[in-house]
Structures are given as C-alpha cells and as structure tokens.
FIMI-75293 format. One record per residue (C-alpha): residue in one letter; x, y, z. Coordinates in steps of 0.1 Angstrom, whole numbers, padded with zeros to 4 digits, always signed. Layout:
! residues N
AXYZ...
! end
This chain:
! residues 779
M-0782-0116+0796G-0763-0130+0825K-0767-0167+0837T-0755-0162+0872K-0782-0154+0897H-0782-0131+0927T-0773-0150+0958G-0792-0128+0984P-0782-0108+1014I-0751-0110+1034P-0744-0102+1070L-0724-0072+1082P-0692-0078+1104K-0699-0080+1142T-0668-0065+1155P-0661-0028+1154N-0633-0012+1135P-0620+0021+1151D-0599+0028+1121L-0630+0040+1103W-0644+0061+1131V-0650+0098+1125S-0648+0107+1161P-0645+0089+1195I-0673+0114+1207P-0705+0096+1207F-0733+0106+1182G-0710+0131+1164L-0717+0157+1192G-0705+0190+1181K-0703+0179+1143V-0723+0193+1116K-0745+0161+1107P-0781+0150+1103H-0799+0144+1134H-0816+0109+1126I-0831+0102+1160R-0848+0137+1160D-0859+0132+1124T-0872+0098+1131A-0892+0111+1161R-0905+0139+1140A-0917+0115+1113A-0936+0095+1142W-0953+0125+1155E-0963+0137+1120N-0979+0102+1113R-0996+0100+1148D-1031+0101+1135N-1023+0070+1113L-0994+0054+1131A-1007+0016+1127Y-1010+0023+1090A-0978+0040+1087T-0961+0011+1105R-0976-0014+1081I-0964+0007+1050L-0927+0006+1064T-0929-0032+1072Q-0951-0045+1045G-0946-0021+1015V-0917-0016+0990C-0902+0019+0996D-0914+0046+0973G-0884+0067+0980C-0851+0060+0964A-0845+0030+0940L-0823+0009+0963G-0852-0016+0966V-0859-0017+1003A-0891-0041+1008G-0904-0038+1043L-0873-0031+1063S-0849-0055+1043D-0832-0058+1009Q-0811-0082+0988T-0777-0067+0996L-0773-0069+1036T-0791-0087+1062G-0808-0066+1090P-0833-0038+1091H-0828-0007+1067L-0847+0025+1073C-0837+0061+1064T-0850+0095+1069T-0857+0101+1031R-0882+0073+1036L-0897+0087+1066N-0900+0121+1049V-0920+0106+1021L-0940+0085+1045R-0966+0112+1053L-0977+0115+1017N-0993+0082+1021T-1009+0087+1056M-1024+0122+1052P-1059+0128+1054A-1079+0147+1028I-1074+0184+1022P-1104+0202+1044A-1130+0214+1022E-1128+0248+1034T-1091+0249+1023L-1097+0230+0991H-1123+0253+0977S-1107+0286+0991D-1099+0316+0970I-1072+0305+0945E-1051+0336+0953Q-1049+0324+0991L-1036+0290+0978R-1010+0306+0955R-0995+0323+0985M-0983+0289+0996N-0951+0273+0984S-0951+0236+0976T-0938+0224+1009Q-0969+0242+1025L-0993+0229+0998R-0979+0194+1004K-0989+0195+1041L-1025+0204+1033G-1033+0168+1026R-1044+0146+0999I-1066+0155+0970P-1101+0138+0979Y-1121+0141+0946P-1120+0154+0910L-1118+0192+0908L-1124+0217+0879R-1114+0253+0876E-1122+0274+0846P-1111+0310+0835G-1126+0334+0858D-1131+0307+0886R-1118+0319+0919S-1116+0284+0933F-1117+0248+0924R-1152+0231+0924R-1160+0195+0928I-1171+0176+0898S-1179+0138+0892W-1154+0114+0878K-1178+0110+0849D-1179+0146+0840A-1141+0150+0844L-1132+0120+0822N-1158+0130+0797R-1146+0166+0796I-1110+0152+0789A-1121+0125+0763N-1143+0151+0744K-1113+0174+0741M-1089+0144+0731K-1114+0135+0704S-1114+0170+0689L-1076+0171+0686D-1050+0155+0664P-1029+0129+0683H-0999+0153+0678Q-1016+0179+0699F-1020+0162+0733A-0993+0146+0754F-0987+0125+0786Y-0963+0127+0813L-0956+0106+0844T-0935+0116+0874S-0914+0092+0896R-0939+0096+0925G-0942+0061+0936I-0957+0051+0905T-0957+0015+0897N-0947-0004+0865E-0984-0013+0860S-0993+0024+0857Y-0962+0032+0835Y-0973+0003+0812A-1009+0013+0811A-0999+0050+0802A-0976+0038+0776K-1001+0016+0761V-1031+0040+0762A-1010+0068+0747R-1003+0045+0715Y-1040+0034+0715L-1050+0070+0713G-1025+0075+0684T-0997+0096+0703N-0962+0091+0710H-0961+0122+0731V-0954+0102+0764D-0926+0108+0787N-0915+0103+0824A-0893+0118+0849S-0862+0099+0842R-0860+0123+0808I-0846+0149+0832C-0823+0124+0852H-0808+0095+0835S-0819+0093+0799P-0782+0099+0790S-0773+0068+0810K-0797+0046+0790T-0787+0061+0757A-0749+0058+0762L-0751+0022+0779K-0772+0011+0748R-0747+0024+0723S-0715+0013+0743L-0727-0021+0759G-0761-0028+0744I-0779-0027+0778G-0800+0002+0794A-0796-0005+0831S-0770-0011+0857S-0747-0040+0846C-0742-0051+0882S-0757-0054+0918Y-0752-0034+0950K-0735-0065+0964D-0706-0060+0939W-0699-0028+0959I-0688-0050+0988G-0654-0064+0981T-0645-0046+0949D-0611-0030+0949V-0623+0004+0939L-0657+0020+0942V-0660+0053+0924F-0689+0077+0928W-0689+0101+0898G-0713+0131+0901S-0732+0111+0926V-0740+0122+0963A-0755+0088+0972A-0751+0094+1010T-0776+0124+1006N-0799+0112+0979Q-0799+0073+0987P-0790+0072+1024V-0793+0034+1028S-0765+0031+1005T-0741+0044+1031K-0747+0010+1047Y-0734-0007+1016M-0704+0017+1016Y-0697+0008+1052A-0698-0029+1043A-0675-0022+1015K-0650-0003+1036R-0649-0033+1060K-0640-0056+1030G-0610-0033+1022T-0627-0013+0993K-0613+0020+0983I-0640+0047+0977I-0633+0076+0955V-0656+0106+0948I-0654+0127+0918N-0673+0159+0921P-0668+0197+0917Y-0679+0201+0953H-0663+0180+0981E-0696+0168+0995P-0694+0163+1033S-0719+0135+1033M-0696+0114+1011D-0668+0121+1035Q-0682+0110+1068Y-0716+0096+1079W-0734+0084+1110I-0754+0053+1098P-0782+0050+1122S-0789+0012+1115I-0753+0002+1124P-0746+0009+1161E-0709+0014+1157S-0713+0040+1130A-0745+0055+1147L-0722+0061+1178F-0687+0070+1161G-0695+0078+1124T-0678+0062+1095K-0651+0077+1072L-0665+0068+1038A-0644+0084+1008D-0606+0078+1006D-0600+0103+0980F-0619+0133+0963Y-0612+0147+0929S-0627+0182+0925V-0633+0182+0888N-0645+0213+0869I-0681+0213+0861G-0682+0197+0827G-0646+0187+0829D-0652+0149+0834I-0646+0140+0797A-0612+0156+0798F-0604+0140+0830M-0612+0104+0816N-0594+0111+0786G-0565+0122+0808V-0568+0087+0826M-0567+0069+0794K-0538+0089+0780H-0517+0079+0809W-0528+0042+0805F-0517+0042+0768A-0484+0057+0780M-0480+0030+0805E-0486+0004+0780E-0458+0018+0758K-0434+0010+0786H-0448-0021+0802P-0476-0039+0780G-0503-0052+0801S-0497-0028+0830A-0528-0008+0824I-0550-0024+0794N-0568-0059+0798H-0556-0068+0763S-0574-0103+0762F-0606-0085+0771I-0602-0059+0747N-0593-0083+0719E-0621-0109+0726H-0650-0084+0736T-0645-0049+0721Q-0644-0029+0689G-0628+0005+0684F-0595+0003+0704D-0573+0018+0679Q-0594+0046+0670L-0598+0054+0708K-0563+0052+0714E-0554+0077+0684H-0581+0100+0694V-0570+0103+0730C-0532+0106+0725Q-0537+0136+0703Y-0546+0156+0733E-0520+0177+0752W-0517+0176+0787Q-0523+0213+0792D-0556+0211+0774L-0566+0183+0794E-0556+0200+0827A-0574+0233+0816S-0607+0215+0809A-0608+0191+0838G-0596+0216+0864L-0572+0189+0877T-0534+0186+0873R-0516+0159+0853E-0503+0145+0885Q-0538+0141+0899M-0552+0124+0867I-0520+0100+0868T-0528+0092+0904F-0563+0081+0895A-0553+0062+0865E-0526+0042+0883C-0551+0035+0911L-0574+0019+0885A-0547+0003+0867Q-0536-0016+0899A-0572-0027+0907K-0583-0060+0899S-0619-0049+0902A-0641-0017+0901V-0675-0004+0901F-0684+0030+0887V-0715+0046+0900W-0727+0080+0888S-0758+0101+0889M-0769+0136+0876G-0735+0152+0881L-0726+0133+0848T-0760+0130+0830Q-0774+0166+0834H-0752+0181+0808R-0755+0189+0770F-0730+0161+0766G-0742+0137+0791T-0744+0107+0770D-0707+0114+0760N-0699+0114+0797I-0713+0080+0803S-0697+0066+0772Q-0663+0075+0786V-0672+0058+0821A-0679+0027+0797N-0646+0033+0780L-0627+0030+0813A-0645-0001+0824L-0641-0019+0789L-0603-0010+0788R-0599-0027+0822G-0622-0055+0817F-0644-0043+0847I-0676-0056+0832G-0698-0089+0834R-0681-0103+0866E-0681-0101+0903H-0674-0069+0919C-0672-0050+0886G-0697-0030+0866V-0712+0003+0857M-0742+0016+0877P-0765+0046+0871I-0779+0050+0904R-0815+0059+0905G-0830+0086+0927H-0865+0073+0928S-0880+0040+0931G-0903+0043+0900V-0881+0056+0871Q-0861+0024+0862G-0892+0007+0851A-0907+0038+0833G-0887+0035+0800E-0888-0002+0802M-0926-0001+0803G-0926+0022+0772A-0937+0054+0790D-0909+0072+0768P-0910+0087+0734F-0880+0067+0723S-0890+0033+0735L-0917+0008+0739P-0921-0023+0761G-0894-0047+0751G-0873-0024+0732G-0872+0007+0710F-0890+0018+0678E-0872-0008+0656A-0896-0023+0630E-0895-0058+0645N-0904-0045+0680I-0934-0026+0667A-0947-0055+0648R-0945-0077+0680L-0964-0052+0700E-0989-0045+0673N-0996-0083+0673L-0999-0085+0711W-1020-0052+0714S-1042-0056+0683F-1040-0021+0674S-1016+0000+0653I-0988+0020+0669P-0979+0055+0654R-0946+0056+0635W-0939+0091+0640Q-0913+0104+0667G-0927+0116+0700D-0915+0147+0718T-0897+0148+0750V-0909+0170+0781G-0888+0200+0770V-0900+0201+0734T-0938+0194+0745L-0936+0224+0766E-0920+0245+0738N-0949+0234+0716A-0975+0247+0740L-0965+0281+0728L-0968+0276+0690S-0991+0296+0670E-1028+0290+0674E-1030+0276+0638H-0999+0252+0643S-1007+0216+0637Q-0980+0206+0662R-0992+0230+0690I-0999+0210+0724R-1033+0219+0735L-1038+0193+0762Y-1012+0180+0787Y-1021+0149+0809L-0996+0152+0839S-0994+0123+0863G-0975+0142+0892G-0946+0164+0887N-0940+0199+0889F-0923+0214+0860L-0921+0249+0876E-0897+0234+0900T-0878+0208+0880M-0872+0224+0845P-0849+0252+0836D-0864+0289+0832P-0895+0288+0854T-0909+0319+0837F-0910+0301+0804I-0926+0270+0821R-0952+0291+0835N-0962+0305+0803S-0962+0272+0786L-0984+0255+0812E-1009+0285+0812N-1011+0284+0775L-1026+0251+0773D-1062+0246+0766I-1065+0218+0790R-1042+0208+0818I-1049+0176+0839H-1031+0171+0871Q-1035+0133+0882D-1018+0133+0917I-1021+0129+0953I-1014+0164+0966F-1013+0200+0953N-0982+0218+0942T-0975+0253+0928S-0981+0240+0891T-1015+0227+0898L-1027+0262+0908L-1018+0278+0874D-1045+0289+0849A-1053+0274+0816R-1072+0287+0786E-1102+0263+0791A-1098+0242+0822V-1076+0228+0849I-1089+0194+0859V-1074+0176+0890L-1079+0138+0894P-1072+0123+0929A-1047+0091+0925M-1041+0063+0949T-1006+0057+0962R-0989+0024+0956Y-1000+0010+0989E-1036+0016+0982Q-1039+0000+0946P-1060-0031+0945G-1039-0061+0935G-1007-0044+0946G-0980-0031+0923T-0944-0035+0914S-0913-0013+0910T-0879-0020+0897S-0848-0010+0916T-0815+0005+0902E-0801-0032+0902R-0831-0044+0880M-0848-0063+0909V-0885-0062+0904Y-0903-0060+0937F-0941-0068+0945S-0955-0042+0969P-0989-0055+0982E-1020-0034+0989I-1020-0025+1026D-1050-0022+1048G-1057+0012+1060P-1077+0044+1055R-1086+0054+1019I-1092+0088+1003E-1128+0093+0993E-1126+0090+0956A-1088+0084+0948R-1084+0056+0920P-1055+0036+0907E-1037+0054+0881W-1037+0025+0855E-1075+0023+0860I-1080+0059+0853Y-1059+0057+0819R-1080+0026+0810E-1112+0044+0815L-1103+0075+0796A-1092+0053+0766S-1127+0034+0766L-1144+0068+0765I-1126+0080+0736H-1127+0047+0715P-1158+0028+0732E-1162+0007+0702E-1125-0008+0706A-1124-0009+0743N-1127-0044+0747Q-1094-0052+0731L-1075-0027+0753G-1073-0051+0784L-1057-0035+0814Q-1086-0048+0836S-1067-0055+0869A-1031-0052+0883E-1027-0088+0880A-1038-0089+0842I-1015-0060+0836R-0985-0080+0850K-0994-0110+0829E-0993-0087+0799I-0961-0071+0808A-0945-0105+0809H-0953-0108+0771A-0949-0072+0761A-0914-0068+0779P-0896-0103+0778D-0869-0093+0802Y-0899-0090+0827D-0910-0126+0822G-0916-0135+0859I-0935-0106+0870Q-0967-0124+0864H-0959-0146+0894L-0955-0117+0919K-0984-0118+0940Q-0976-0113+0977K-0952-0095+1001G-0916-0105+0994D-0920-0117+0959L-0892-0105+0936F-0868-0114+0909Q-0839-0096+0891W-0842-0094+0856G-0809-0102+0835G-0793-0119+0864A-0765-0107+0887W-0744-0092+0859L-0753-0079+0824C-0726-0086+0799E-0717-0115+0817D-0681-0129+0807G-0677-0099+0785T-0704-0107+0760C-0725-0076+0753P-0760-0077+0739T-0749-0055+0709P-0757-0064+0673D-0721-0077+0671G-0718-0089+0706H-0689-0065+0716G-0685-0034+0738H-0679-0004+0716L-0650+0019+0728L-0659+0054+0715A-0637+0084+0710I-0651+0113+0727D-0643+0150+0721I-0638+0173+0749P-0667+0198+0753E-0659+0233+0744R-0657+0253+0778R-0676+0285+0771I-0666+0306+0802G-0655+0342+0801E-0627+0356+0821D-0651+0371+0848Q-0678+0342+0846F-0682+0310+0867A-0693+0277+0857I-0726+0269+0878T-0743+0236+0886T-0772+0226+0911R-0772+0205+0941R-0796+0191+0965G-0801+0200+1003K-0825+0185+1026Q-0850+0173+1001F-0862+0145+0980N-0862+0154+0944S-0880+0187+0944M-0897+0182+0977I-0879+0203+1001Y-0880+0191+1039G-0857+0216+1055E-0843+0252+1049V-0807+0241+1061D-0786+0215+1047P-0778+0189+1077F-0743+0184+1063N-0727+0218+1056E-0755+0242+1074A-0760+0260+1040E-0794+0278+1036R-0814+0274+1006T-0801+0307+0990D-0765+0302+0999I-0741+0302+0970L-0712+0278+0973I-0679+0295+0964H-0643+0288+0968E-0627+0313+0993Q-0599+0321+0967D-0627+0332+0942A-0644+0353+0968Q-0612+0370+0980R-0605+0379+0943L-0639+0397+0940H-0635+0412+0976I-0665+0392+0990Q-0668+0381+1026E-0685+0350+1038G-0721+0360+1042D-0722+0389+1019A-0753+0394+0998V-0744+0385+0961V-0762+0383+0929L-0758+0357+0901H-0769+0367+0867N-0768+0358+0830T-0790+0362+0801H-0815+0338+0814G-0821+0352+0849R-0807+0361+0881L-0806+0348+0917Q-0798+0366+0949G-0783+0348+0977K-0753+0348+1002A-0718+0337+0997R-0709+0306+1015F-0672+0294+1014A-0669+0259+1004P-0643+0232+0991I-0655+0236+0956R-0632+0237+0925T-0621+0273+0918G-0642+0289+0891N-0671+0269+0899L-0703+0278+0919A-0730+0255+0933V-0766+0266+0940H-0795+0247+0952W-0821+0231+0929P-0848+0242+0923E-0840+0277+0933G-0811+0280+0908N-0832+0269+0878T-0838+0307+0871L-0802+0308+0856L-0804+0277+0834P-0812+0280+0797K-0845+0268+0782G-0843+0250+0749V-0809+0235+0752Y-0809+0198+0751E-0783+0170+0751K-0776+0157+0715Y-0787+0121+0718A-0809+0118+0749Q-0826+0152+0747I-0819+0159+0785P-0823+0195+0793E-0790+0214+0803Y-0787+0219+0840N-0755+0239+0841G-0745+0273+0828T-0722+0302+0832V-0730+0332+0853T-0715+0365+0864L-0714+0370+0903E-0714+0404+0919K-0718+0417+0952A-0755+0429+0956E-0747+0463+0963I-0726+0466+0932F-0753+0450+0910Y-0782+0469+0922G-0762+0502+0923R-0752+0498+0886K-0789+0490+0877E-0800+0520+0896T-0773+0542+0876K-0785+0528+0843G-0822+0536+0853R-0812+0572+0861K-0794+0576+0828K-0823+0562+0808E-0846+0587+0828E-0823+0616+0818E-0823+0606+0782V-0860+0606+0781E-0861+0642+0797V-0837+0655+0771
! end
C-alpha cells in the first residue's frame, strides 16, 4: 500500500479560457444538450412536499448516486460545490411518502400494467407484504410473521438451495458486511452483488496483473496528467460531476482521449452547471476519439504495443520504460514475442482501426510522461472482460504509469455502493480482507467464531439458472433473498429471467420501492420487506468511492416510513431466528459495532471504526496503490500478460451489437429521449454507410433479430464504427445470450451479433413463411 496521503481538494482557475468554449452563444441555445436548470427546478418541484428534508440530504449526506464520493456538496478533488442531475433524480427515492394503501393492495394485474418508472413513482414500501399463489393482491403481514416464514423455509433447505443478492441502491458497507457474514453464518456462499454485472473483471484483472482490486490512483491525478484516456466509459453521462474534473484537467493542459465504438457527444462537449464559464459557453472535453469495433480493444492495444516494440528496435527507450520494467515487472519477453507475432492486417480487422490510427495513439502515449487510464463497462461487459483490463495494465506497466502522481489505472464505478460490496465479502469469490485462501478463512473463523463453508458459491447468473433445475436436484435454488435489484431489466434474456424468478419457492424483495420483478409470481410466496435508505439508518453508514475514499454519511432528521428497517438489522434478526442458540455470537448489534468489526475483518478498512459524524472519511491504501512500482503480488512485481485477440464471430450480413445508457441511472429511466443526441429509447444507432448499404433511411422501422430474441426500433444515423450497432439498455437485453459468462470473473456477456432488416421485410418474410406452413398443413 502507498505511503503518500491524499492532500485534499484544490481550487479551479478563476480566469476563463475561451479556447475551450463550445460556442459563444450563452447556455448552448440551439444545441442538443441537457437542460440542467430545468432539471433542477423539476427536482425541487418533485420534492416540494419534503423540501427541507431533501435539502438536508443534499447538504449533509454522502451521495447515493455515482461513486465519485460527493459528501454534502463537496468532495476531496476540487473546492467548491458539486451537484449533478443524477443525484437530483435519485433524491426523490429518499423523500417519497409511502405508497397509498388503495394502490399498494390493488389488483396485481393493475400494478403489472405499470413499468418500473411508474412503479417507482408510486412511493415507498411502508410495511411487510405477502402474496401467495392465487392471491390477487399483496396483503399486509407483521415483521414477525414475515421473518418466521423466511426462517422456517431456510431451515428446511440445504444451504446450497438458497442465495442472497444485494443491489447497488445506496447500500452501505455495514449492510454489505452484515449480509456477507450472515450468509456464511447460515452455511452458504451463494451471495453476490451488483458489481458482478459491472466491474468484476476489473477486480479480477487488477488482482492478477497488479495485486490490487481497486483504482490505483485518485481523481486528483486526472488534473495535470499528460494524457487522460476514457476507455469504454461515458463518464460525462454516468458520473456528471466528473466533467468538472475533466474541465480542471483541460485547464492544466491534459489531453483527453476517448476510445469507444460510438462517438458519445457528452464526452465531446459539456455545459458544466457548477462552473459559470462552462455553464454559459460549454467546454470542449475530448481531444481525440478512436471508434474501435465492439470487442476490438484487445487488438487495438496489441497494435499499440507492437508499434512500441518497433520503436524500441530503432531507438531504445523511446517507448518502453526499461528501468521500471526491469525493477518492477515480470513477463516482458513473453509479452513481446506474443504481440510481435500478429500481422497488422489482423489487428486492423479486429480493432476496426487502421494501422496509422493505432500508431498515432501509441506515439501519443510514448511521448507522455504521465497518463491515467479510466474505463467502465465498455471494457468489462464482454466474455473476455478480464483480458481487456489486463491489456490496459500492460500499457500502464510498459510505460511505468503506475504508483506515482498523475498516473494510474481506474475502473470508474457507476454507483456509490459497489466498491465496498466485494471488499465487505458480499461476493461468492471473496471474504472481508481477501479471498478464499486458507489463511484468510482461518483468520475470519477465529474472528467470527463459526465455520465458513469451503465450497464455491454461485454468481447471479448461475444462481438464476439453478432456479430451473429439476425438482429433485440438490443444487436447485428454492429461495432467493434479494436486497433491491431488478434482474428483469439488468440481465440478458428477460424471458429466461422471468421463468427463473417465478420458479423459486420463495422470493424475498427487501427494498424501498416496487419494480417489475417484485410483481412476479412464486411457487409458494413473494415476501416484500421495507428497507431504510442510507440517510435513515440509526448510527449512519459508510460507502467507498471509486478512489477508495471511505465516507461517513450520518443519519439525517426527517420523516420516516412506517415500518422500514436498516438492512443490516434485518439480516441479523433473520439469522437469530434460524440459529437462536448461537445468535449471541453473531454480533451486528449496531452500525457502530459493525464498523468496529469491519476494521478487524478487513484490515484495509482500519480507520472505519473512527467515522462517526458528518465529514469523517479516510482513503484506504493512500493516494496511490503500487507506490514506487511495488505491487502487492506474491513476488512484488506487476505481471505483463500475453493476451490473445478474441475470435470475431460476425457473419457477412450481421452486426456487432452493444448496449448503452440514455437519460437514466443504472436501470432507472428518467426520460424517453437522450438529452445528448435526441435518441429515443427504441432508436437503433447505425452508421449512415451501413444504412445506405441496406437501403434504410433515417427513421425507418427496423428489426434486429438473432437466435435469442428480437427488437423493433427506428434507425438513427450516428457516428458509430461501421459494422456495429448500439441499442439502449435494458431494452436491448432481449438480444443478449443467457448463460454466456466471462471465463475468469463470470460476468454475463452484454454484447452479441444480430441481423438488421427493415421491419416491412422482416414481417413480410414471416408472413410468407406462415402462409407456407398453413398450405403444407392443408395438403
């Protein structure tokens, strides 16, 4: 771990820089852009019934939106206030009153006619609910009856037959830790969290390449680095406050490069509302875009390294940091031999970029004295996501961009809860303080005073598959305990997901609101438990940001939902009902007690026990992990890994397809039109050349189809790499394969191949086939 401490926020320049302006016309009038003032006014109006409470949440609490770590209205990167529309959109979840009884207990079919956005707006879940087969509506039950029903079912099952899942919805480290501990106390390793379908390859790759499981640097390192690369990350859309950091970086002379199949307009230019100059005239963010093929990143990076090795042949030291390589890495010769075997034409075909483009990027990095690589789901959500990230680590190691100021690798997190989830052990592959190595298990068993199951737990995807095993199968999942989440709208193949969830004996939804999955049937019972938000929990709670800052968010005075409880408390009470004779050894008596225990269970978090009031925080690991090049791997070295180019399985008349976000936060949709490109939710982003080849005009109804499903939408011309398409998530999930997982981290595949046709041609052909079948029957 690093010895250098984070030095705190720095001020922004006070004088404007017209060279960065998007337009001299104030407020971007006439431009396609978000309307921040209007959105802020709308948020204030939505929260008008609890405006004082909403204000206290914003000024006292730690943001439950993205993982940038805004506490109150400030952070540790820049001075001055920070507030974004993403946080304002999420705010209403915390201030809504309870769902009215007449709506809560209405006919289930009436509720099912609503989408998740409409369900979210109904209000908070006020008390425990039960619905059994044949029930036309939810009925109220007591906490005692609800937990006894769950406990009795669990006691009748083998621990292989029930599982836990925690979403990223504002959940605190304390709740993740309690869930992880209770799962093992009950004898199961089937516990997983939302980062499984986001950044599990990041953790896996960084562990094997660098020995770390989190960002190696801080946001401050963006400001003043020579090159800041966003790889498969649309931070301006998903983490809007980050645009302020990008602005500060631009003012320091940083070059920003974006690598993504689609030229995302929000990364091109942005009107940053908390910076007067930018709010008026906008800010040019990215200097260069590289539109890589979907799945072409490994080839691109191999091309970069191939050119570096060629540069070294002519001028040693012109591209590779040899002193760093010799002192701090292993595997250089094997990597060089592997990369140099590839022919340029093969790299170009896979990457979708020309040799000249790859050389331009390679020379830019070779000339830089510092660089920070930032990535998100554009790199992770592939069947080869771990290899993608190890390639990024290869680039950083070869140049020595690790363990020092203005350098590093950063998997930017999309939600404030997920960084801590795996570190607290709410993960089938990890425990607090490490993995399932014998030493860590023995240490925790000594601390917890009970045995930890040794068998491998299942990830979300496998758990859902196991819900459909035969009745007599010993591994069949019969009870699924869900803390938030909506697999119907986050996992591939929604039809399969529906069948899995409805085939469970009992499904528990511990949540603050309804979503579409809450309303599905179950074979014996659906039980709904009302949870508190992070701002309501007695004793407060903590969350960990992308840059490893652990923030304390205090309990905030305000209205409370009738029977909502802290999530950690619910887990503790359930466990005590299942094993009452051993309950006294479980602990978890209060938020403060849990933090004290975390400090022992997860040594990196030593310091969390001292967080007690607003403003308290610390950064585990220091400003830079792998400081001075020393990695916490068994041999103390970074590992350079030879990565093969993935097979590109695309037919002549097919397209590669990926998903993207619009006006939404995770799966919560807040608008039907994207404020950056005016695309509607059903629009299919396609390059104009591809459309012309298929005789498709902009706005034409089209159908995407493959063996997994189909999606109808409208063609929308966009600056996306030819041969590639983008659709909105979760609408496009019907085209994605179930049961396809990344080899190392077990993340589901979120890309695929499709055929695109005009709707009239597709349905005309189906109609013709239907007539032919009817004629055959008649004959």
